[in-house]
C-alpha positions as CSV (number, residue, x, y, z in Angstrom):
1,X,-44.3,-35.4,7.9
2,X,-41.8,-33.3,5.6
3,X,-39.9,-35.2,3.2
4,X,-36.4,-34.6,3.0
5,X,-34.9,-32.0,0.6
6,X,-31.9,-33.4,-0.1
7,X,-33.0,-35.8,-1.8
8,X,-35.0,-34.1,-4.1
9,X,-38.2,-35.6,-4.1
10,X,-40.3,-35.1,-7.3
11,X,-42.9,-32.6,-5.9
12,X,-40.3,-30.8,-3.3
13,X,-40.5,-27.0,-4.3
14,X,-37.7,-26.7,-7.1
15,X,-36.4,-23.3,-5.3
16,X,-36.2,-24.4,-1.9
17,X,-34.7,-27.7,-3.0
18,X,-31.9,-25.5,-5.4
19,X,-31.4,-23.4,-2.0
20,X,-30.6,-26.3,-0.1
21,X,-28.2,-27.9,-2.4
22,X,-26.4,-24.2,-2.8
23,X,-25.5,-24.1,0.9
24,X,-24.3,-28.4,0.6
25,X,-21.9,-27.3,-1.8
26,X,-17.8,-28.3,-0.5
27,X,-16.9,-24.6,0.9
28,X,-13.2,-25.2,0.7
29,X,-13.0,-26.8,-2.5
30,X,-13.6,-23.6,-5.4
31,X,-12.6,-26.2,-8.4
32,X,-15.5,-29.0,-7.2
33,X,-18.3,-26.1,-6.3
34,X,-17.7,-24.7,-9.9
35,X,-18.1,-28.0,-11.3
36,X,-21.0,-28.7,-9.5
37,X,-22.6,-25.9,-10.4
38,X,-21.5,-26.2,-13.7
39,X,-23.6,-29.2,-14.0
40,X,-26.3,-28.2,-12.1
41,X,-26.6,-25.5,-14.2
42,X,-26.9,-27.5,-17.5
43,X,-29.5,-29.4,-16.2
44,X,-31.1,-27.1,-15.0
45,X,-31.5,-25.5,-19.1
46,X,-32.3,-28.8,-20.1
47,X,-35.5,-28.6,-17.5
48,X,-38.8,-27.8,-19.3
49,X,-39.4,-25.2,-16.5
50,X,-41.9,-21.9,-16.7
51,X,-39.9,-19.0,-17.5
52,X,-40.3,-17.3,-14.2
53,X,-38.9,-20.3,-11.8
54,X,-36.3,-20.5,-14.3
55,X,-35.2,-17.0,-13.7
56,X,-35.4,-17.4,-10.0
57,X,-33.2,-20.3,-10.3
58,X,-31.0,-18.8,-12.7
59,X,-30.8,-15.8,-9.5
60,X,-29.8,-18.2,-7.1
61,X,-26.7,-20.3,-9.3
62,X,-26.0,-16.6,-9.9
63,X,-25.6,-15.5,-6.1
64,X,-23.4,-18.5,-6.1
65,X,-21.3,-18.4,-8.7
66,X,-20.5,-14.4,-7.7
67,X,-19.4,-15.4,-4.9
68,X,-17.3,-18.2,-5.7
69,X,-15.5,-15.7,-8.8
70,X,-14.7,-13.0,-5.5
71,X,-13.0,-16.2,-3.8
72,X,-11.5,-17.1,-7.1
73,X,-10.2,-13.4,-7.5
74,X,-8.8,-13.2,-4.0
75,X,-7.0,-15.6,-4.7
76,X,-5.4,-13.9,-8.1
77,X,-4.7,-11.1,-5.8
78,X,-1.8,-12.7,-4.2
79,X,-0.6,-15.1,-7.1
80,X,1.6,-14.8,-9.6
81,X,2.5,-16.1,-13.4
82,X,2.2,-19.0,-14.6
83,X,-1.1,-19.8,-12.1
84,X,-0.6,-22.8,-10.6
85,X,-2.9,-25.4,-11.4
86,X,-4.5,-24.5,-7.7
87,X,-5.5,-21.7,-9.2
88,X,-6.1,-21.9,-12.4
89,X,-8.5,-24.7,-12.7
90,X,-10.8,-23.3,-10.1
91,X,-10.4,-20.3,-12.5
92,X,-11.4,-21.5,-15.8
93,X,-14.0,-23.6,-14.4
94,X,-15.5,-20.5,-12.6
95,X,-15.3,-18.4,-16.0
96,X,-16.8,-21.5,-17.9
97,X,-19.9,-21.3,-15.5
98,X,-20.2,-17.4,-16.0
99,X,-20.5,-18.0,-19.7
100,X,-22.9,-20.5,-19.1
101,X,-25.2,-18.1,-16.7
102,X,-25.1,-15.0,-19.0
103,X,-25.8,-17.4,-22.2
104,X,-28.7,-18.6,-20.0
105,X,-30.3,-15.0,-19.0
106,X,-29.5,-14.0,-22.9
107,X,-31.6,-16.9,-24.0
108,X,-34.1,-15.9,-21.2
109,X,-34.6,-12.3,-22.4
110,X,-34.7,-13.3,-26.0
111,X,-37.5,-15.5,-25.4
112,X,-38.9,-12.7,-23.3
113,X,-38.5,-10.2,-25.5
114,X,-40.0,-11.9,-28.9
115,X,-43.3,-14.3,-27.2
116,X,-44.8,-12.6,-24.5
117,X,-46.8,-9.1,-24.1
118,X,-43.9,-6.2,-22.8
119,X,-46.0,-5.1,-20.0
120,X,-46.9,-8.0,-18.2
121,X,-42.7,-9.4,-18.0
122,X,-41.3,-5.9,-17.6
123,X,-39.6,-7.1,-15.0
124,X,-38.8,-11.0,-15.3
125,X,-37.3,-9.3,-18.9
126,X,-35.4,-6.1,-17.0
127,X,-33.6,-8.9,-14.1
128,X,-33.0,-11.2,-17.1
129,X,-31.1,-8.6,-19.2
130,X,-29.3,-6.3,-15.7
131,X,-27.9,-9.6,-14.6
132,X,-26.7,-11.2,-17.6
133,X,-25.2,-8.0,-18.5
134,X,-23.4,-7.6,-15.0
135,X,-22.5,-11.7,-15.4
136,X,-20.9,-10.8,-18.6
137,X,-19.0,-7.6,-17.3
138,X,-17.9,-9.6,-14.6
139,X,-16.2,-11.8,-16.4
140,X,-14.1,-9.9,-18.4
141,X,-12.9,-8.3,-15.2
142,X,-12.0,-11.2,-13.7
143,X,-10.2,-12.3,-16.9
144,X,-8.4,-9.1,-16.6
145,X,-7.4,-9.9,-13.3
146,X,-5.8,-13.2,-14.1
147,X,-3.6,-10.8,-16.7
148,X,-5.6,-12.8,-19.9
149,X,-7.2,-11.6,-22.9
150,X,-10.4,-10.9,-23.0
151,X,-13.6,-13.5,-23.7
152,X,-15.2,-13.1,-27.5
153,X,-18.6,-14.5,-26.0
154,X,-18.3,-11.9,-23.4
155,X,-18.1,-8.9,-25.9
156,X,-21.0,-10.9,-28.0
157,X,-23.1,-11.0,-24.7
158,X,-22.8,-7.7,-24.2
159,X,-23.4,-6.3,-27.2
160,X,-26.7,-8.2,-27.5
161,X,-27.9,-7.2,-23.7
162,X,-27.3,-3.6,-24.4
163,X,-29.0,-3.6,-27.6
164,X,-32.6,-5.7,-26.3
165,X,-32.5,-2.9,-23.3
166,X,-32.4,0.0,-25.7
167,X,-35.4,-1.5,-27.6
168,X,-37.2,-2.1,-24.3
169,X,-36.3,1.5,-23.1
170,X,-34.3,0.9,-19.8
171,X,-30.4,0.6,-21.0
172,X,-30.1,3.7,-19.2
173,X,-32.2,3.7,-16.0
174,X,-30.2,2.3,-12.8
175,X,-30.8,0.4,-10.2
176,X,-33.0,2.3,-7.4
177,X,-30.5,1.2,-4.6
178,X,-28.8,4.0,-4.1
179,X,-24.9,4.7,-3.9
180,X,-22.6,3.7,-7.5
181,X,-25.2,1.4,-8.8
182,X,-25.0,1.0,-12.6
183,X,-26.8,0.6,-15.8
184,X,-27.2,-1.3,-18.4
185,X,-25.0,1.1,-20.3
186,X,-23.0,2.0,-18.0
187,X,-21.6,-1.5,-17.3
188,X,-20.9,-2.3,-21.0
189,X,-18.7,1.9,-21.3
190,X,-17.1,0.4,-18.4
191,X,-16.0,-2.7,-20.0
192,X,-15.5,-1.0,-23.3
193,X,-13.3,1.9,-20.9
194,X,-11.7,-1.5,-18.7
195,X,-10.6,-3.2,-22.5
196,X,-9.1,0.3,-23.8
197,X,-7.1,0.7,-21.2
198,X,-4.9,-2.1,-21.9
199,X,-5.2,-4.0,-18.3
200,X,-2.2,-6.4,-19.2
201,X,-0.1,-3.6,-18.8
202,X,-1.8,-2.6,-15.8
203,X,0.2,-3.6,-12.1
204,X,-2.3,-5.6,-10.1
205,X,-2.9,-2.6,-7.1
206,X,-3.5,-0.3,-10.1
207,X,-5.9,-2.5,-11.8
208,X,-8.5,-1.6,-8.4
209,X,-7.9,1.8,-9.0
210,X,-8.8,2.5,-12.5
211,X,-12.0,0.1,-12.0
212,X,-12.8,2.6,-9.3
213,X,-12.4,5.3,-11.6
214,X,-14.7,3.6,-13.6
215,X,-17.1,2.7,-11.7
216,X,-17.4,6.2,-10.2
217,X,-17.4,8.4,-13.5
218,X,-18.3,6.0,-16.1
219,X,-21.9,8.1,-16.0
220,X,-20.4,10.8,-17.6
221,X,-20.3,8.5,-20.8
222,X,-23.2,8.0,-23.3
223,X,-24.1,5.4,-26.6
224,X,-24.8,7.7,-29.5
225,X,-25.8,7.0,-33.3
226,X,-23.5,8.9,-35.5
227,X,-26.4,9.9,-37.9
228,X,-26.2,12.8,-39.8
229,X,-23.1,13.8,-37.6
230,X,-21.1,10.9,-38.9
231,X,-18.6,12.4,-41.4
232,X,-18.1,15.4,-38.7
233,X,-17.4,13.0,-35.8
234,X,-15.4,10.5,-37.6
235,X,-13.0,13.7,-38.3
236,X,-12.9,14.9,-34.6
237,X,-12.5,10.9,-33.2
238,X,-10.8,11.5,-30.2
239,X,-12.9,9.5,-27.4
240,X,-15.2,7.6,-29.6
241,X,-15.6,4.2,-29.6
242,X,-17.3,2.2,-32.8
243,X,-19.7,-0.4,-31.2
244,X,-19.1,-3.8,-33.4
245,X,-21.7,-7.1,-32.9
246,X,-18.6,-9.5,-33.5
247,X,-16.2,-10.7,-31.0
248,X,-14.3,-8.1,-30.3
249,X,-14.3,-5.2,-28.0
250,X,-15.3,-1.7,-29.8
251,X,-13.0,-0.1,-31.7
252,X,-11.6,3.5,-31.4
253,X,-12.8,6.0,-33.5
254,X,-9.3,6.9,-34.0
255,X,-8.6,3.5,-35.1
256,X,-11.6,2.8,-37.5
257,X,-10.7,2.7,-41.2
258,X,-13.8,2.3,-42.7
259,X,-16.3,5.5,-43.2
260,X,-18.0,5.8,-40.2
261,X,-22.2,5.0,-41.6
262,X,-25.2,7.3,-40.2
263,X,-26.4,4.0,-38.4
264,X,-23.5,2.9,-36.8
265,X,-23.6,3.5,-32.8
266,X,-20.9,4.4,-30.5
267,X,-19.7,5.4,-27.3
268,X,-18.8,8.8,-26.6
269,X,-16.8,9.5,-23.4
270,X,-15.6,13.4,-24.3
271,X,-17.2,14.0,-21.2
272,X,-15.6,12.6,-19.0
273,X,-11.8,12.5,-20.6
274,X,-12.4,16.4,-20.3
275,X,-13.3,15.8,-16.5
276,X,-10.2,13.3,-16.4
277,X,-8.0,16.3,-17.7
278,X,-9.5,18.7,-15.2
279,X,-8.5,16.2,-12.3
280,X,-5.4,15.8,-13.5
281,X,-4.7,19.7,-14.1
282,X,-6.3,19.7,-10.4
283,X,-4.1,17.3,-8.9
284,X,-1.3,19.1,-10.1
285,X,-2.0,22.5,-8.5
286,X,-2.6,21.0,-5.3
287,X,-6.4,20.7,-4.9
288,X,-7.9,17.9,-2.2
289,X,-8.4,14.8,-3.8
290,X,-12.1,14.8,-2.6
291,X,-13.1,18.1,-4.3
292,X,-12.0,16.6,-7.5
293,X,-13.9,13.6,-6.7
294,X,-10.6,11.4,-6.4
295,X,-9.9,9.1,-3.4
296,X,-7.4,10.1,-1.1
297,X,-4.5,8.1,-2.5
298,X,-4.9,10.5,-5.7
299,X,-2.1,12.9,-3.5
300,X,0.4,10.0,-4.7
301,X,2.7,11.0,-8.0
302,X,2.1,7.5,-9.1
303,X,-2.0,8.2,-9.3
304,X,-1.4,11.0,-11.2
305,X,0.9,8.9,-13.4
306,X,-1.8,6.8,-13.7
307,X,-4.6,9.2,-14.1
308,X,-2.6,10.3,-16.8
309,X,-2.1,7.1,-18.4
310,X,-5.4,6.3,-18.7
311,X,-6.3,9.4,-20.2
312,X,-3.9,8.8,-23.2
313,X,-5.0,5.4,-23.5
314,X,-8.9,6.8,-23.8
315,X,-8.3,9.5,-25.9
316,X,-5.5,8.4,-28.2
317,X,-5.3,4.6,-28.6
318,X,-2.2,3.0,-30.0
319,X,-2.4,0.2,-32.3
320,X,0.9,-1.8,-30.8
321,X,1.7,-3.3,-34.6
322,X,5.2,-2.7,-36.0
323,X,7.9,-4.8,-38.1
324,X,9.3,-6.7,-35.8
325,X,12.5,-9.7,-36.3
326,X,11.2,-12.7,-35.0
327,X,13.9,-15.4,-33.8
328,X,13.6,-18.0,-30.9
329,X,16.7,-17.6,-28.5
330,X,16.6,-17.9,-24.9
331,X,17.5,-15.8,-22.2
332,X,17.9,-15.9,-18.7
333,X,15.9,-13.1,-16.5
334,X,16.4,-12.0,-13.0
335,X,13.8,-9.7,-11.6
336,X,13.8,-7.3,-8.4
337,X,16.6,-4.3,-8.2
338,X,18.3,-5.7,-5.4
339,X,18.4,-8.8,-7.1
340,X,20.0,-7.5,-10.0
341,X,22.4,-5.5,-8.4
342,X,24.9,-8.7,-7.7
343,X,23.7,-10.8,-11.3
344,X,25.4,-7.5,-13.3
345,X,28.2,-7.0,-10.5
346,X,28.5,-10.6,-11.1
347,X,28.3,-10.9,-14.6
348,X,30.8,-8.1,-15.4
349,X,33.4,-10.2,-13.3
350,X,32.6,-13.1,-15.0
351,X,33.8,-11.8,-17.8
352,X,37.0,-10.0,-16.7
353,X,37.8,-13.3,-15.0
354,X,36.9,-15.8,-17.4
355,X,35.5,-17.8,-14.7
356,X,33.7,-21.2,-15.7
357,X,31.1,-20.9,-12.6
358,X,28.8,-18.5,-11.2
359,X,29.9,-16.7,-8.0
360,X,28.6,-16.8,-4.9
361,X,26.3,-14.0,-5.1
362,X,25.2,-15.3,-8.0
363,X,24.5,-18.4,-6.6
364,X,22.1,-17.2,-4.3
365,X,19.8,-15.5,-7.6
366,X,17.8,-18.8,-8.0
367,X,14.6,-18.1,-6.1
368,X,14.6,-14.9,-8.9
369,X,15.7,-16.2,-12.2
370,X,13.9,-17.7,-14.7
371,X,13.7,-18.7,-18.3
372,X,12.4,-17.2,-21.3
373,X,11.8,-17.8,-25.1
374,X,12.5,-14.1,-27.1
375,X,10.0,-14.1,-29.4
376,X,10.3,-11.1,-31.2
377,X,12.2,-7.7,-30.6
378,X,10.4,-4.8,-31.6
379,X,12.7,-1.2,-31.7
380,X,12.2,-1.0,-28.1
381,X,12.2,-3.9,-26.4
382,X,11.0,-7.5,-26.3
383,X,8.4,-10.1,-26.4
384,X,9.1,-13.0,-24.2
385,X,7.7,-16.3,-23.2
386,X,8.4,-18.5,-20.1
387,X,10.3,-21.8,-20.2
388,X,11.1,-22.4,-17.0
389,X,12.4,-21.1,-13.2
390,X,11.1,-18.7,-10.8
391,X,8.7,-15.9,-12.5
392,X,6.9,-15.0,-9.0
393,X,8.6,-11.7,-8.9
394,X,7.8,-10.6,-12.4
395,X,5.3,-8.3,-12.3
396,X,4.3,-5.0,-14.5
397,X,6.2,-2.4,-13.4
398,X,9.4,-4.6,-12.4
399,X,12.7,-3.8,-13.2
400,X,14.3,-6.6,-14.8
401,X,17.8,-8.1,-16.1
402,X,17.9,-9.8,-19.3
403,X,20.7,-11.9,-20.9
404,X,20.5,-13.5,-23.9
405,X,22.4,-17.0,-24.4
406,X,23.8,-16.3,-27.2
407,X,25.6,-12.2,-26.3
408,X,27.5,-11.6,-23.0
409,X,25.8,-8.5,-22.3
410,X,22.6,-8.1,-19.6
411,X,20.2,-5.7,-20.6
412,X,18.1,-3.7,-18.1
413,X,14.1,-3.3,-18.5
414,X,10.7,-3.1,-17.0
415,X,8.1,-5.3,-17.7
416,X,5.4,-3.6,-19.2
417,X,2.7,-6.1,-20.0
418,X,2.0,-9.4,-18.9
419,X,-0.8,-12.0,-21.0
420,X,-1.5,-15.5,-19.1
421,X,-2.5,-17.6,-22.1
422,X,-3.1,-20.8,-20.6
423,X,-1.8,-23.5,-17.8
424,X,1.9,-23.0,-17.2
425,X,2.2,-20.1,-20.3
426,X,2.3,-17.0,-20.0
427,X,3.9,-13.5,-22.0
428,X,5.4,-10.3,-21.4
429,X,6.2,-7.3,-22.9
430,X,9.5,-5.7,-22.1
431,X,10.7,-2.4,-22.7
432,X,15.0,-1.9,-22.7
433,X,16.0,1.0,-20.6
434,X,19.8,0.4,-21.3
435,X,22.0,-1.9,-23.3
436,X,24.1,-2.1,-19.9
437,X,24.8,-1.1,-16.8
438,X,27.2,-0.7,-13.9
439,X,26.1,-1.5,-10.5
440,X,27.5,0.8,-7.9
441,X,27.2,3.4,-4.6
442,X,25.5,6.8,-4.8
443,X,27.6,9.0,-1.7
444,X,25.2,11.2,-0.2
445,X,26.5,14.7,2.2
446,X,26.9,13.7,5.6
447,X,24.1,15.0,7.5
448,X,25.2,16.4,11.3
449,X,27.1,13.6,12.7
450,X,25.9,11.0,10.4
451,X,28.3,9.0,8.4
452,X,27.6,9.5,4.5
453,X,24.8,7.5,3.2
454,X,25.6,5.1,0.2
455,X,22.6,4.4,-2.2
456,X,22.8,1.5,-3.9
457,X,22.7,2.2,-7.7
458,X,22.2,1.3,-11.1
459,X,24.2,3.2,-13.7
460,X,22.9,3.4,-17.0
461,X,25.4,4.3,-19.7
462,X,23.0,5.1,-22.5
463,X,19.0,4.9,-22.5
464,X,17.0,5.4,-25.6
465,X,14.4,7.2,-24.0
466,X,17.0,10.0,-23.0
467,X,18.5,10.0,-26.5
468,X,21.3,8.0,-25.3
469,X,22.0,10.1,-22.6
470,X,22.7,8.5,-19.4
471,X,20.5,7.8,-16.3
472,X,20.5,6.0,-12.9
473,X,17.8,3.7,-11.1
474,X,18.0,4.1,-7.5
475,X,15.4,3.2,-4.6
476,X,12.8,5.8,-5.0
477,X,13.4,9.0,-2.9
478,X,17.1,8.4,-2.1
479,X,18.6,10.4,-4.1
480,X,17.6,13.9,-4.5
481,X,17.7,16.2,-7.6
482,X,21.2,17.8,-8.0
483,X,23.2,15.2,-6.3
484,X,26.6,15.3,-7.8
485,X,27.8,12.1,-9.3
486,X,31.6,12.0,-9.8
487,X,32.6,8.9,-12.8
488,X,35.9,7.6,-13.6
489,X,35.8,7.7,-17.9
490,X,38.4,7.2,-19.9
491,X,41.6,7.9,-17.6
492,X,39.5,11.6,-16.8
493,X,37.1,12.4,-13.7
494,X,33.5,13.0,-14.9
495,X,30.9,14.6,-13.1
496,X,27.2,14.1,-13.5
497,X,24.4,15.7,-11.7
498,X,21.1,14.1,-11.1
499,X,17.5,15.6,-12.5
500,X,14.1,15.0,-11.5
501,X,12.9,11.5,-11.5
502,X,10.9,10.6,-14.9
503,X,9.0,7.4,-13.9
504,X,8.5,5.6,-10.7
505,X,8.8,1.7,-11.0
506,X,8.4,-1.1,-8.7
507,X,10.4,0.2,-5.7
508,X,12.9,2.2,-7.5
509,X,12.8,5.7,-9.8
510,X,14.2,6.6,-13.2
511,X,16.4,9.8,-12.6
512,X,18.0,11.7,-15.7
513,X,21.8,12.5,-15.2
514,X,23.5,15.7,-16.9
515,X,27.2,17.2,-17.3
516,X,27.6,18.4,-13.7
517,X,28.8,21.5,-15.2
518,X,25.3,22.5,-16.7
């Protein structure tokens, strides 16, 4: 009679026992599962087991951890910052398990690489490197999904796995599984380029599109030694990244200040950039996306704008460092076009009337209002840190109104960046579109027997990005180019005309205005 396995008798098959144990993990308690996997993994690593058995056991825990990670990612897709404890704690625990697993695979791969005759361990060595690379890259990707900064240990793991794969000659070999399976080098390049795309500034839906694009086209990149071409490569610079063995992602050669050495390894994505530029040009000319190797969604203007941004980030990455004035006042923030209009109108009324209390319209904005600390101010915007209030509607690409406590005016801006630092603490980067705004309507010409449509808009009198000329925030597609708007200015009538929208944001677009007689 076979003894029960959940009791874990000494003579039981350790693989079968571990598989049974994993099957008994509580399916609806992700935090508990993550903690149990972490504890079991540490015990596994402390045990004296044969290398091949340890590898099989790591694979079992690996599969369970990736399933858990997929569940956490699905929750992140529906979450807002700051992350609640219900999501934050399982996320941190899951990232911890992924880190332990990647380190375990690296230790095993280094052991196999050092001590055994190569032809006897080619397969287990390759499995350890490939699965470890996948875990390290996945850990970075999950971190980006939470709008957090990449883990330093993940970059160290990726560099070490890639180096081992190069030493043993299979860094560029893709698994024979068909589809879009990636090699060890592909996974490393994908992680580098995803980081270079500045994921804290990517809207949640677009992050999946960037990952899908890299999954399909990262094979157009390659790793290379600088060699005798080091000086010439440094003169070209665009599309090249210098690998380091430190705890930071590879550095774009355009930002690498030291002389490039012959022995340094580079990621060359110039071929992919040329392909990306060709895809952008093709979409502009109306080529069917499928013929360009792109999904049907590439027909959308937003998708084309995303590709242009990716090309800019990968070819000419820019440093965000510049002189800043640091101060610590507080500000009220209202998110979303529909909420900002009554907020702006009510604030203007409050200033004119001198009433001590908010109007009824403003009182209903509680679910869209939050308080932030101003960390710093740059020429184009602010760095803000969340303090309290309802911030679930703050997303990358969302229009916001910001009213610093010590100022009377309401600034209109757009969220360009979100960085999750720790539980209940996150920062945003804000670009200011205008230092003031007017909540009003645009009356369009009537068609047929219909009434003249009244489109709600925000008039931005002076936009720095337009050279202090006026602009308009309007629902996407509601105010066509050439629409004339009549205003009263200093007792005189002023006619403005709408131009072609400059940028589509979350539900609204930025429209430049010019004199109606031009």
